[in-house]
C-alpha positions, 0 to 999 in steps of 0.5 A, spaced: 754 552 105 761 555 107 760 559 113 760 567 112 762 568 120 769 569 120 769 576 121 763 576 126 766 580 131 767 586 126 760 585 123 757 586 129 752 581 133 744 579 133 741 582 139 737 576 140 734 578 147 732 585 144 729 582 138 725 577 143 722 583 147 721 587 142 716 582 139 713 580 145 712 588 147 708 589 140 702 584 142 701 587 149 701 594 146 694 594 143 693 601 142 700 603 139 700 605 131 703 598 129 698 594 132 692 598 130 695 598 122 696 590 123 689 589 126 686 586 119 692 581 118 694 580 125 694 573 124 700 574 119 703 578 124 702 572 129 706 568 124 712 573 123 713 574 130 712 567 133 716 564 128 722 569 129 721 567 137 722 560 135 728 561 131 731 565 136 729 559 141 724 564 145 718 561 143 717 558 150 716 565 153 709 565 149 702 562 152 701 557 147 694 556 149 692 563 149 695 563 142 691 557 139 685 559 142 685 566 139 687 563 132 681 558 132 677 564 134 679 567 127 676 561 123 670 562 119 664 557 118 667 556 111 673 553 114 678 558 112 681 563 117 681 571 117 686 576 119 683 577 126 676 575 129 670 576 125 674 578 119 673 575 112 676 568 110 682 568 105 688 564 103 693 569 106 691 568 113 689 561 113 696 559 111 699 563 117 693 559 122 696 553 119 703 555 120 702 558 127 698 551 129 704 547 127 709 551 131 705 549 137 704 542 134 697 543 134 694 542 127 691 536 130 685 540 133 683 542 126 677 539 122 682 538 116 677 536 111 673 542 112 680 547 112 682 543 106 676 543 102 676 551 103 682 551 100 681 546 094 674 550 093 679 556 091 682 552 085 680 555 078 679 551 072 686 553 069 689 550 075 690 557 078 688 559 085 683 565 087 685 568 094 678 568 096 671 568 094 672 575 090 676 571 085 683 575 085 688 570 082 696 571 084 701 565 084 702 567 091 695 564 092 698 558 088 704 557 093 699 558 099 694 553 097 700 548 096 704 549 102 697 549 106 695 542 103 702 539 104 702 541 111 695 538 112 697 532 108 692 533 103 695 535 097 691 530 094 685 535 094 687 539 088 689 538 081 696 538 082 698 537 075 694 543 073 696 547 079 704 546 076 702 547 069 699 554 071 705 556 075 710 554 069 705 559 065 707 565 069 715 564 067 718 569 064 724 569 059 729 572 064 728 565 068 723 569 073 716 568 075 710 574 075 703 574 079 700 572 073 702 569 066 706 575 062 707 579 069 714 582 071 718 577 074 719 579 082 723 576 087 717 575 092 713 571 086 719 567 084 719 565 091 712 563 091 713 559 084 719 556 086 717 554 093 710 551 090 714 547 085 719 545 090 713 542 095 710 538 089 717 535 086 717 540 080 723 543 080 725 541 073 721 546 070 726 551 072 732 554 069 736 554 075 742 558 072 738 563 068 734 564 074 740 563 079 743 569 075 737 574 075 736 572 083 744 574 085 744 580 080 739 582 086 745 584 091 747 591 091 753 594 093 751 595 101 750 587 101 742 588 101 738 584 096 732 588 092 726 585 089 727 587 082 732 591 078 733 598 079 730 598 086 733 599 093 735 593 097 730 591 103 731 586 108 725 582 106 728 580 100 734 576 105 728 571 105 725 572 098 731 571 094 735 567 099 730 562 100 729 561 092 737 561 091 738 555 096 732 551 093 735 551 086 742 550 089 745 557 087 746 561 094 754 560 093 753 566 087 752 571 092 756 574 097 753 572 104 758 575 108 756 582 106 748 580 106 749 578 113 752 585 115 747 589 111 741 585 116 745 586 122 746 594 120 738 594 120 737 592 127 735 597 132 740 596 137 737 599 143 730 597 143 730 591 138 727 590 131 729 590 124 727 595 119 727 594 111 734 599 111 739 602 116 736 607 120 728 606 118 723 604 123 723 597 125 717 593 124 715 585 126 715 584 118 722 586 117 724 583 124 722 576 121 725 576 115 731 579 117 732 573 122 729 568 117 735 571 112 740 570 118 737 563 119 738 561 112 745 564 112 746 559 118 748 565 123 750 562 130 745 560 135 739 560 130 734 555 129 734 552 122 728 554 117 726 550 111 726 555 105 720 552 102 715 551 108 718 558 111 717 554 118 723 551 123 726 545 120 724 541 126 717 543 126 717 541 118 720 534 120 715 533 126 710 534 121 712 530 115 717 525 119 714 525 126 720 526 129 
C-alpha cells in the first residue's frame, strides 16, 4: 500500500496522548451523559476503547485484571454475554466480550464449549443467525457468530455452508449486501458480509470490481466516506468501507490522503476524542473507528489492525499462530 503521509505535516497529526486520556477518562466518569447513555452496551464501549488504546500503544495504562473480572460478570448462564452486569445476553455483546478477553490474552478463562454452544444455538434453519432469543435476523449477526467462533477455534459448531449461502442471498445487483435478502446495500452490512466471507474463505462469491466501485463511490469531496449514496460522511465509515476495500484488494481506488485529513479534522485537539464530522461532539465509538481507520491507512506509530477480525494484527496472530 503506498503511504499517504508525504504531506503529514500539512494534514496535522494524531493527538495520541489526548485520545488515550479521553478514553481513560470516560470510564472514570460514571455519571456523565456519555457513560449513562452507554450503560446498556458498556461491553461494546469497552471493546472500542480498549482496542483504541492498544492501537495507540497505551493499553498498559489499564488494569487488565479489573477489566477481565468485570467482563466475566457480564456472562449469562446461557453462555452468552450481556452489555453490562445483569443484562440479557446478545450476540453483539458476546463478540465484544471475546474480543476484550483476546486483547488481554485471556480467552482461556472462558468455558469455550458453553459460549460456542450459545452462539451456535442462534443459527436458523436457512443459515441465518438471530441476535438473541427474541429472533431478530440480520447479517450483522452472521458476521458476529462467524467471527466469535473463529476466534474460539469452534467454527465447526455451526453449518458454515448454510451460513455462507444465507449471506450470499443478501447480495444485491450493485455488488453490495443488505441486512436481509432484498434489503438496501449499506457499508456497515457490507463489512459484516465481506468479513464473514473472508473468515470462511468464501470471497469468491463477491464481484470485487462491482463492489469495489460501489465502495469507492462512498468518498465525498471532503475526503470522508459515507455509508450509502446521498448521505453525509461519517468517520465510522473510515472503518466499514476501508476494511471491505482492503479485504477485496481495491483500497487503491480511493484517495487515502484526503481520508486521513478528514479523520484528523474530526479530532478534538484540546480534550481528545474523535467525532463523526468536524466540530461535532466526540464519543468513544467514533474515536475507535477513526483510529482504526488510520491504522488501516498505515498511519505512522499506530499498531496494525486486522480488517476482518477488527483486532490488532498481533492479537490475531497470537490466536491463530500462537505467536
